[in-house]
N, C-alpha and C positions, 0 to 999 in steps of 0.2 A: 553458475547461477548468477544472474544480475543482482546487484545490491538494490535494496529498497530504501530510498531516502524518505523518511517520514517528516512532513513539514507541518508543525503545529500552527494554530491560529492565535488569536488574541488571548492573552493570559496564559498561553502555553497549554500543555496536555498532561498534567500530572496524573498519577494513579488516582482512581481506577479507570481513567479514560482509555478508550480502545487503542489510541495511538501508543500510550505507555505500555499497555498489555502486549501489543504487537511487537514493539521493540524488544521486550523482555522474552518473548516466546519464539522469535524468528532470528536465528543466528546470522541471517543475511540482511537484516534490517537494522537501521539506526536512525535515531531522531536527530534532525538538524537543529543545532543550538543557535536559535535566533536571539539577538541581543534585545534586552529589555522588553519582554513580551507584553507587559502591561502598558507600556507607552511606545508602541512600535513606530519606527522611522522607516519609511519605505526603502530609502537608499541603503540603509544599513542592513535591512533584511535581504535585499537583493544581493548585496555583496556577500553575505554569509552563505546564501544558497548557491551562488555562483561558485564559490570556493569549494563547496562540497561536491558539486557536479564535476568540477575540474579534477578533483581528487578521485572521484568514482565515476568515470565516464560510462555511458550506456546503462545507467541506473533507471529503475522505475521510480517516479516521484508520486508520493501519496500524500495529498494535502487535506486538511480539514479547515473549514470556515475561511478565515483570512489567509491561511496557508494555501488554500486552493486558489484564491485570487492571486496571491503572489506567484504561484506556479504559472498560471495562465498569462500573467503579465510578462514574466521572464521569458516564456517560450515565444511570445509575440515580439518581444524587443530584442532578444539575444538569440537569433536564429542559428548561430554557430555552435551553441552548446550541444554536446553529445548526450542526448536523452533517449531512452528506449521507449518510454511511454509515460502517460500522466493519468492519475486517478484523482479526480477532484470530488471530494465528499462535502456536501452541504456548504457550498460557497456562500460567503456573506456578501451582501450588496452594499458597497461603500456609499452609494448614492441614494439609498432608500431613505424616505423622509421620516425616520424614527430616531428617537433620542439615543438608543443604544448604538445605532450605526454612525452616530456623530464621532465616536472614538476612532473610526477607521476611514473617515472621509478622505484623508490624504492619499488613500490607496485607490481612489477612483479616478476616472471612470473605468468600468470593466472593459477588457479588450474585445474587439469584434473581429479579430483575425484568427483564422484557423492555424494552429501550430502544425509543423511538418512532422508530427509524431502521432501515433495512435493515442486516443484519449477516451476516457469514459467519465461522465458526470453522474454522481450519485445524489439524488435529490429526495426530499421529503415533502409531502403535501401540506404539512402544517409547520413548516420551518419559520420561526419568527424573524430570521435574519435574511431570508429571501423567499419571495412568493414562488409557488411552484411554476406558474406560467413564465415567470422571469427565468427560472432555472432551465425550463424547456427552451426558451428563446436563446439563452446563453449556450446551451449544448448545440443548438443548430448553428449558431455563429462560429463556434469553435470546431465544428465538424466532429463533435464527440457523441458517442453513444450515450443514451440516457437510461439510467437504472432508477426505476421508481420504487422507493422503499415504503410507499404508503404513508400513513400517519406516524412518522418517526421523529417528530420534533426537530431538533437541531443535530440529531445523530451524535449526542454527547452523553455524559454521565446523567444529566438531569432527565433525559428521555430513555434511559436504560441501556446505554451502550458503553459498558465496561468491556469485558471480553466480547469480541465480534469476529468469530471465525468466517462469517460470510464476507467480510471485507477481504480476507486473504483469497477466498474463492474468486472474487471479482478481479483481484490483482493477477491471479494465476491465469485467468481467461484472457486478460490483457496481454500477459506474456505470450500466451498461445497465439494471439493475433500477430505479434511481431515475429514469431517463428514461422508462421504459415500465412503469408499475405493473401493467399487465395480464399481464405475463409474470414475475411474482415468483418462480415456481418453475422456469421452463423451463430456465434456464441450468444450474443445479446439479442438476436432476432428470435431465437427459439427457447432460450432458457429463462425461466422466471427469476427475478432477482431474489437473492437469499438474504434473509434478515435473521440475525441471531441475537437474543437478549440474555443477559445473565439472570440467574435465578434470584428470587428475593422480592420484596415489595416494590 
C-alpha cells in the first residue's frame, strides 16, 4: 500500500480538521510537518515536502488549501520526484485580491503546467479562498479531474469537515487510476463526488 502524505495549509490542520482525523485513522497516512505554518516560507515548505517524498517514494499526496498549492508547484518544478498521484482539496489562490490571501501571496502565481502524475482537484462552489470558476480553470491547466463538492465552504472545520470518509474514497479512486491506466476517466466520469459531514450543529 502506498503511503499517503497529508500536506496541511496555512495555520496547519489540528483536530478536528479532516486531515488530522485522516492521519489518526489511516495507518498508511502521515501529516507532513511543515515549518512555521502561521508564517509560511515557500522555500522551507518545499524543502520539507521534498524530504518526505524522498523518504516515501511513490506516495499519494493529499493537500488542503495552501498545501494543495504547494503540491502543484512542487510537481511542476521538481519533475524528478517519485509521486504516485496528487489530491488537491480546496486550493487557495495566492493572487486573489482579498485581504486573507495577502498572507500567502509569496506562494503565487499558481502553476499552469500539468504534472506527470494522475491528479484530482476537489473544489467547493462557495470557497472564500478560491472562486469555483478559478478552481475549474486550474484543474484544466493541471490536467486534473474536478470533483465538485457543491457548497462546502473551504472544506475545513468551519464548514463542517472534521471526519471526512469521502476524502478517502476519492484517494482510493485515485489509487485505482494509477493501478489501471486504461480507466483514467471512468471513476470520476461516472461516480458522483462523495461528501461526508460530521454530526452536530
